[in-house]
C-alpha positions as CSV (number, residue, x, y, z in Angstrom):
1,M,61.9,62.7,-4.5
2,T,60.1,63.6,-7.7
3,R,56.7,65.3,-7.0
4,A,53.7,65.7,-9.2
5,L,50.6,67.9,-9.0
6,A,47.4,67.1,-10.8
7,V,45.2,70.2,-11.4
8,V,41.8,69.0,-12.4
9,C,39.8,71.6,-14.4
10,T,36.4,70.0,-14.4
11,L,33.6,72.5,-13.9
12,T,32.1,70.5,-11.1
13,Q,33.1,70.8,-7.5
14,S,33.9,67.9,-5.2
15,P,32.6,65.4,-4.4
16,A,30.7,65.2,-7.7
17,R,32.0,62.5,-10.0
18,S,34.2,63.7,-12.8
19,S,35.7,62.0,-15.9
20,S,38.6,64.5,-15.8
21,Q,39.2,63.5,-12.2
22,L,39.1,59.8,-13.0
23,L,41.7,60.1,-15.8
24,A,43.9,62.4,-13.6
25,D,43.7,59.8,-10.9
26,Q,44.8,57.1,-13.3
27,V,47.8,59.1,-14.4
28,M,48.7,59.8,-10.7
29,T,48.5,56.0,-10.0
30,E,50.9,55.3,-12.8
31,L,53.3,58.0,-11.5
32,Q,53.1,56.6,-8.0
33,A,54.1,53.2,-9.3
34,L,57.2,54.9,-10.7
35,G,58.1,56.4,-7.3
36,V,56.6,59.8,-7.9
37,E,54.7,61.4,-5.0
38,G,51.8,63.6,-5.8
39,D,48.7,65.6,-4.9
40,T,45.5,66.4,-6.7
41,L,43.3,69.4,-6.5
42,R,40.1,70.5,-8.3
43,V,40.2,74.2,-9.4
44,A,36.4,74.4,-8.9
45,D,36.9,73.8,-5.2
46,F,38.8,77.0,-4.9
47,D,38.2,80.7,-5.5
48,V,40.3,81.3,-8.6
49,R,39.3,84.5,-10.2
50,P,39.9,85.5,-13.9
51,G,42.8,87.7,-14.6
52,V,46.6,87.8,-15.2
53,A,47.9,88.5,-11.7
54,V,49.6,86.5,-9.0
55,D,47.3,87.7,-6.2
56,L,43.7,88.9,-6.8
57,G,42.7,88.4,-3.2
58,D,41.6,84.8,-4.0
59,D,43.0,81.2,-3.5
60,W,45.4,81.3,-6.4
61,P,48.5,82.2,-4.4
62,Q,48.3,78.9,-2.5
63,L,47.7,76.9,-5.7
64,R,50.6,78.7,-7.4
65,E,52.9,77.6,-4.6
66,K,51.9,74.0,-5.2
67,V,52.5,74.3,-8.9
68,L,55.9,75.8,-8.3
69,A,56.8,73.1,-5.8
70,A,56.0,70.3,-8.2
71,D,58.4,68.7,-10.7
72,I,55.5,67.5,-12.9
73,L,52.3,69.5,-13.5
74,L,49.4,67.5,-14.9
75,L,46.4,69.5,-16.2
76,A,43.2,67.5,-16.6
77,T,40.4,69.1,-18.6
78,P,37.2,68.2,-20.3
79,I,36.5,69.4,-23.8
80,W,33.7,72.0,-24.0
81,L,32.7,73.4,-27.4
82,G,36.0,72.1,-28.9
83,H,38.1,73.9,-26.3
84,P,39.7,73.2,-22.9
85,S,37.4,74.1,-20.0
86,S,37.3,77.7,-18.9
87,L,39.0,76.7,-15.6
88,C,41.9,75.2,-17.6
89,Q,42.2,78.5,-19.5
90,R,42.0,80.4,-16.2
91,V,44.9,78.4,-14.7
92,L,47.0,79.2,-17.8
93,E,46.1,82.9,-17.5
94,R,47.0,83.0,-13.8
95,L,50.3,81.2,-14.5
96,N,50.9,83.9,-17.2
97,A,51.3,86.4,-14.5
98,D,54.8,84.9,-13.9
99,I,55.8,84.7,-17.6
100,S,58.5,87.4,-17.2
101,E,59.7,86.2,-13.8
102,T,63.0,84.4,-13.8
103,D,65.2,82.5,-11.4
104,E,68.7,83.7,-10.4
105,Q,70.1,82.3,-13.7
106,G,67.6,84.1,-15.9
107,R,65.4,81.1,-16.6
108,Q,61.6,81.2,-16.4
109,L,60.3,79.9,-13.0
110,P,58.8,76.7,-14.5
111,S,62.1,75.9,-16.3
112,G,63.0,72.4,-15.5
113,K,59.4,71.4,-14.7
114,V,57.5,69.0,-16.8
115,A,53.9,69.4,-17.9
116,A,51.4,66.8,-19.2
117,L,47.8,66.8,-20.1
118,A,44.7,64.5,-19.6
119,V,41.7,65.3,-21.8
120,V,38.2,63.8,-21.8
121,G,35.2,64.6,-24.0
122,N,32.3,63.0,-25.8
123,E,33.4,63.9,-29.3
124,D,36.6,64.7,-31.2
125,G,38.8,67.6,-30.2
126,A,41.6,66.1,-27.9
127,H,44.3,67.0,-30.4
128,K,43.2,70.6,-30.7
129,V,42.9,71.0,-27.0
130,S,46.3,69.5,-26.6
131,A,47.8,71.9,-29.1
132,D,46.2,74.9,-27.4
133,V,47.3,73.9,-23.9
134,F,50.7,72.7,-24.9
135,Q,51.5,76.0,-26.6
136,G,50.5,77.9,-23.5
137,L,52.6,75.6,-21.2
138,N,55.6,76.0,-23.6
139,D,55.3,79.8,-23.5
140,L,55.3,79.6,-19.7
141,G,58.5,77.6,-19.6
142,F,57.4,74.1,-19.0
143,S,58.9,71.1,-20.8
144,L,56.9,68.4,-22.6
145,A,58.0,64.8,-22.8
146,P,57.0,62.7,-25.8
147,G,53.5,61.3,-25.4
148,A,52.6,64.1,-23.0
149,V,48.9,63.6,-23.3
150,T,46.4,60.9,-22.6
151,Y,42.8,61.2,-23.6
152,W,39.5,59.6,-24.2
153,V,36.8,60.9,-26.5
154,G,33.5,59.2,-27.2
155,E,31.6,59.1,-30.4
156,A,30.3,62.4,-31.8
157,Q,26.9,63.4,-30.4
158,H,27.0,60.5,-28.0
159,G,26.2,60.9,-24.2
160,T,28.7,58.4,-22.7
161,D,31.1,59.7,-20.1
162,Y,34.6,58.2,-19.5
163,Q,33.6,57.6,-15.9
164,D,30.7,55.5,-17.1
165,L,32.8,53.0,-19.0
166,D,32.9,49.4,-17.6
167,N,36.6,49.2,-18.3
168,T,39.4,51.6,-19.3
169,P,40.2,51.1,-23.0
170,E,43.6,49.6,-23.5
171,S,44.7,52.4,-25.8
172,V,43.9,55.0,-23.1
173,A,45.7,52.9,-20.5
174,K,48.7,52.6,-22.7
175,N,48.9,56.3,-23.4
176,T,48.5,56.9,-19.6
177,R,51.4,54.6,-18.9
178,T,53.6,56.2,-21.6
179,L,52.7,59.7,-20.3
180,A,53.7,58.8,-16.7
181,A,56.9,57.0,-17.7
182,N,58.2,59.8,-20.0
183,A,57.2,62.6,-17.7
184,A,58.9,61.0,-14.7
185,H,62.0,60.3,-16.8
186,L,62.2,63.8,-18.1
187,A,61.6,65.4,-14.7
188,R,64.4,63.3,-13.2
189,T,66.7,64.1,-16.1
190,L,66.2,67.8,-15.8
191,R,66.8,67.7,-12.0
192,V,70.3,66.2,-12.7
193,S,71.0,68.2,-15.8
194,P,69.1,71.5,-15.7
195,Y,68.8,73.9,-18.6
196,P,71.7,76.3,-19.1
197,P,71.4,79.9,-17.8
198,N,69.8,82.5,-20.0
């Protein structure tokens, strides 16, 4: 069974409403329709300290186990000041602690795992955030399928949140379906035909 983990990097703790959570939930619904099982967690609900280490006496080790157990990692982040949230960056930094760790065939630990991204914001910046996060995920050993991001951004200097829209825009829904279909396909392909030893 293919498994996905959505890591929501909103700055607000549960049960507060979150546009990042909503878009992540929509991706997970599409993945579930494709036979992918999954879990979702909010980083803000855990003690995840800054640093580049596997264990800093916080909750990261249990989150790390969930990431390494998943076939698909979905990061969901708001845009803040043109960048992914500080919690998204923190997740990447904590994953960076494993950048030199390899499996028995010399491959990075996330080799064969697929990553994807969901981005929300009230002004432009989704492409820049995607570029920043994708580079980090690639450095860490994750694979990206075509269309590995779904996003919504409102008009510049406008206060509307994604979660406050009456309906999901069709362009967002289409991107979400494409992300889910391609990520699930790539994850299943890599399971059957893994990358060669390094």
